[in-house]
C-alpha positions as a Markdown table, in Angstrom:
| # | Residue | x | y | z |
|---|---|---|---|---|
| 1 | Met | 85.7 | -83.6 | 127.6 |
| 2 | Ser | 84.9 | -87.3 | 127.6 |
| 3 | Ala | 87.6 | -89.9 | 128.6 |
| 4 | His | 87.8 | -91.0 | 125.0 |
| 5 | Glu | 88.3 | -87.4 | 123.8 |
| 6 | Leu | 91.0 | -86.8 | 126.4 |
| 7 | Lys | 92.8 | -90.0 | 125.4 |
| 8 | Glu | 92.7 | -89.0 | 121.7 |
| 9 | Lys | 93.9 | -85.4 | 122.5 |
| 10 | Arg | 96.8 | -86.8 | 124.5 |
| 11 | Ile | 97.9 | -89.1 | 121.7 |
| 12 | Glu | 97.8 | -86.1 | 119.4 |
| 13 | Ile | 100.0 | -84.2 | 121.9 |
| 14 | Val | 102.5 | -87.1 | 121.8 |
| 15 | Lys | 102.6 | -87.1 | 118.0 |
| 16 | Asn | 103.0 | -83.3 | 118.1 |
| 17 | Phe | 105.9 | -83.8 | 120.5 |
| 18 | Tyr | 107.8 | -86.0 | 118.1 |
| 19 | Ala | 107.1 | -83.8 | 115.1 |
| 20 | Lys | 108.5 | -80.8 | 117.0 |
| 21 | Leu | 111.4 | -82.9 | 118.3 |
| 22 | Asp | 112.3 | -84.0 | 114.7 |
| 23 | Gln | 112.3 | -80.3 | 113.6 |
| 24 | Ala | 114.3 | -79.1 | 116.7 |
| 25 | Asp | 111.3 | -76.8 | 117.4 |
| 26 | Ala | 111.9 | -75.3 | 120.9 |
| 27 | Ser | 108.1 | -74.7 | 121.3 |
| 28 | Leu | 107.9 | -78.4 | 122.2 |
| 29 | Leu | 108.6 | -77.2 | 125.7 |
| 30 | Asp | 105.1 | -75.8 | 125.8 |
| 31 | Leu | 103.8 | -79.4 | 125.9 |
| 32 | Phe | 105.3 | -79.9 | 129.4 |
| 33 | Ala | 104.5 | -79.0 | 132.9 |
| 34 | Glu | 107.1 | -76.7 | 134.5 |
| 35 | Asp | 108.1 | -79.5 | 137.0 |
| 36 | Val | 108.2 | -82.3 | 134.4 |
| 37 | Val | 110.3 | -85.4 | 135.5 |
| 38 | Leu | 112.5 | -86.8 | 132.7 |
| 39 | Phe | 114.3 | -90.1 | 132.5 |
| 40 | Phe | 116.7 | -91.1 | 129.7 |
| 41 | Pro | 119.2 | -93.9 | 129.7 |
| 42 | Lys | 122.8 | -92.8 | 130.6 |
| 43 | Phe | 121.3 | -89.3 | 131.4 |
| 44 | Gly | 119.4 | -90.5 | 134.4 |
| 45 | Thr | 116.4 | -88.7 | 136.0 |
| 46 | Ala | 116.0 | -85.0 | 136.1 |
| 47 | Gln | 113.3 | -82.5 | 136.9 |
| 48 | Gly | 112.1 | -79.3 | 135.2 |
| 49 | Lys | 111.9 | -78.0 | 131.6 |
| 50 | Ser | 115.6 | -77.1 | 131.7 |
| 51 | Ser | 116.5 | -80.8 | 132.0 |
| 52 | Leu | 114.8 | -81.3 | 128.6 |
| 53 | Gly | 117.0 | -78.6 | 127.1 |
| 54 | Glu | 120.1 | -80.1 | 128.6 |
| 55 | Leu | 119.3 | -83.5 | 127.2 |
| 56 | Gly | 118.7 | -81.8 | 123.8 |
| 57 | Lys | 122.1 | -80.2 | 123.9 |
| 58 | Arg | 123.7 | -83.6 | 124.7 |
| 59 | Phe | 121.9 | -85.2 | 121.8 |
| 60 | Ala | 123.1 | -82.4 | 119.4 |
| 61 | Leu | 126.7 | -83.3 | 120.3 |
| 62 | Glu | 126.2 | -86.7 | 118.6 |
| 63 | Ile | 123.1 | -86.5 | 116.4 |
| 64 | Asp | 122.7 | -84.2 | 113.4 |
| 65 | Lys | 119.2 | -85.3 | 112.3 |
| 66 | Ile | 116.6 | -87.6 | 113.8 |
| 67 | Gln | 113.3 | -88.8 | 112.4 |
| 68 | His | 110.6 | -90.7 | 114.3 |
| 69 | Ile | 108.6 | -92.9 | 112.0 |
| 70 | Gln | 105.1 | -91.9 | 113.0 |
| 71 | Asp | 103.4 | -94.4 | 110.6 |
| 72 | Ala | 105.0 | -97.1 | 112.8 |
| 73 | Phe | 103.8 | -95.7 | 116.2 |
| 74 | Gln | 101.8 | -98.0 | 118.4 |
| 75 | Phe | 100.0 | -96.5 | 121.4 |
| 76 | Leu | 98.6 | -97.9 | 124.7 |
| 77 | Ser | 96.6 | -95.5 | 126.9 |
| 78 | Glu | 95.3 | -96.0 | 130.4 |
| 79 | Gly | 94.2 | -93.2 | 132.7 |
| 80 | Asp | 96.8 | -90.4 | 132.6 |
| 81 | Thr | 99.4 | -92.6 | 130.9 |
| 82 | Val | 100.2 | -93.0 | 127.2 |
| 83 | Val | 102.9 | -95.5 | 126.2 |
| 84 | Leu | 104.4 | -95.4 | 122.7 |
| 85 | Glu | 106.4 | -98.0 | 120.9 |
| 86 | Gly | 108.1 | -96.6 | 117.8 |
| 87 | Gln | 111.0 | -96.7 | 115.4 |
| 88 | Met | 113.4 | -94.0 | 114.4 |
| 89 | Arg | 116.3 | -93.2 | 112.2 |
| 90 | Gly | 118.9 | -90.5 | 111.9 |
| 91 | Val | 122.3 | -89.2 | 111.0 |
| 92 | Met | 125.2 | -88.8 | 113.4 |
| 93 | Gln | 127.3 | -85.6 | 113.4 |
| 94 | Asn | 130.0 | -87.5 | 111.5 |
| 95 | Gly | 127.5 | -88.4 | 108.7 |
| 96 | Asp | 126.9 | -92.0 | 109.7 |
| 97 | Arg | 123.3 | -93.0 | 109.2 |
| 98 | Trp | 121.4 | -95.3 | 111.6 |
| 99 | Pro | 120.0 | -97.7 | 112.0 |
| 100 | Thr | 122.8 | -99.6 | 110.4 |
| 101 | Ser | 122.4 | -102.4 | 107.8 |
| 102 | Glu | 123.3 | -104.8 | 110.5 |
| 103 | Val | 120.4 | -104.0 | 112.7 |
| 104 | Arg | 117.9 | -102.5 | 110.2 |
| 105 | Ser | 115.7 | -100.8 | 112.8 |
| 106 | His | 116.0 | -98.7 | 115.9 |
| 107 | His | 113.1 | -99.2 | 118.3 |
| 108 | Phe | 112.2 | -97.2 | 121.3 |
| 109 | Cys | 109.5 | -97.0 | 124.0 |
| 110 | Thr | 108.4 | -93.9 | 125.8 |
| 111 | Val | 106.0 | -93.5 | 128.7 |
| 112 | Phe | 104.2 | -90.2 | 129.0 |
| 113 | Val | 102.2 | -89.3 | 132.1 |
| 114 | Phe | 99.9 | -86.4 | 131.8 |
| 115 | Glu | 98.4 | -83.8 | 134.1 |
| 116 | Asp | 95.4 | -82.5 | 132.1 |
| 117 | Leu | 96.9 | -81.8 | 128.7 |
| 118 | Leu | 100.5 | -81.2 | 129.8 |
| 119 | Ile | 103.2 | -83.9 | 130.0 |
| 120 | Lys | 104.1 | -84.3 | 133.7 |
| 121 | Arg | 106.6 | -87.2 | 133.3 |
| 122 | Leu | 108.5 | -88.5 | 130.3 |
| 123 | Ser | 110.5 | -91.8 | 130.5 |
| 124 | Ile | 112.3 | -92.7 | 127.3 |
| 125 | Tyr | 113.6 | -96.3 | 126.9 |
| 126 | Leu | 116.0 | -96.9 | 124.1 |
| 127 | Asp | 119.6 | -97.9 | 123.4 |
| 128 | Pro | 121.5 | -94.7 | 122.8 |
| 129 | Asp | 124.2 | -96.6 | 121.0 |
| 130 | Phe | 122.6 | -95.4 | 117.7 |
| 131 | Asn | 125.5 | -96.4 | 115.3 |
| 132 | Leu | 126.7 | -99.5 | 117.1 |
| 133 | Glu | 129.9 | -98.2 | 118.5 |
| 134 | Asp | 129.6 | -100.4 | 121.5 |
| 135 | Lys | 131.0 | -103.4 | 119.6 |
| 136 | Lys | 131.5 | -105.7 | 122.6 |
| 137 | Arg | 127.8 | -105.6 | 123.5 |
| 138 | Val | 126.6 | -105.5 | 119.8 |
| 139 | Asn | 128.5 | -108.8 | 119.2 |
| 140 | Asn | 127.2 | -110.3 | 122.4 |
| 141 | Tyr | 123.6 | -109.7 | 121.5 |
| 142 | Arg | 123.8 | -110.3 | 117.8 |
| 143 | Gln | 121.2 | -112.7 | 116.5 |
| 144 | Thr | 123.5 | -114.3 | 113.9 |
| 145 | Val | 124.7 | -117.7 | 115.0 |
| 146 | Lys | 128.4 | -118.3 | 114.3 |
| 147 | Ala | 129.3 | -121.4 | 112.2 |
| 148 | Glu | 131.3 | -123.0 | 114.9 |
| 149 | Glu | 128.4 | -122.9 | 117.3 |
| 150 | Asn | 126.3 | -124.9 | 114.8 |
| 151 | Lys | 128.7 | -127.8 | 114.8 |
| 152 | Ser | 127.1 | -130.1 | 117.3 |
C-alpha cells in the first residue's frame, strides 16, 4: 500500500470512528489497538480499550445524543498521525440542545496516532461544558463587549 493510500485509508477509519460513535456502535472498539492510550479533558489519560468504554459510560450520564458534523471535518495527516478539526452538536440527558444560541458552534480537535490500520493513541481536545453550565468561565471568555467597557 502506498503512503497516499495508507493516509486515505486512515482518514476513512477516523470518519468511520465518528459514524460509529454517533450511533453508539460498540464495534468502534475494533478500530483500536488493545493497548490504546486515550486522553480526554477532565478524564485524563488512560490505557486500553476498557478506558474507551469507561469514557463512553461517563458521556452517557450527561449526553443523550451526539452528532459529529462530518461535512465540516478538516484533516491534517503526517506519517502515522491524523489530526481532525471538527464541529458537533447534541442533546443532553435533560433535553437541552447544544451548541446553544449564545455560542452557535461546538468545535473540537482530535489527534489519532496509528499503528498500521489501528488507532494506537487518541487525544481529544474540546470543552466538555457542552451546554454552558460553567457560567463564570463562559462570561469571562464571551466575545460580546459590555456597554460600560465601550465608554472611553
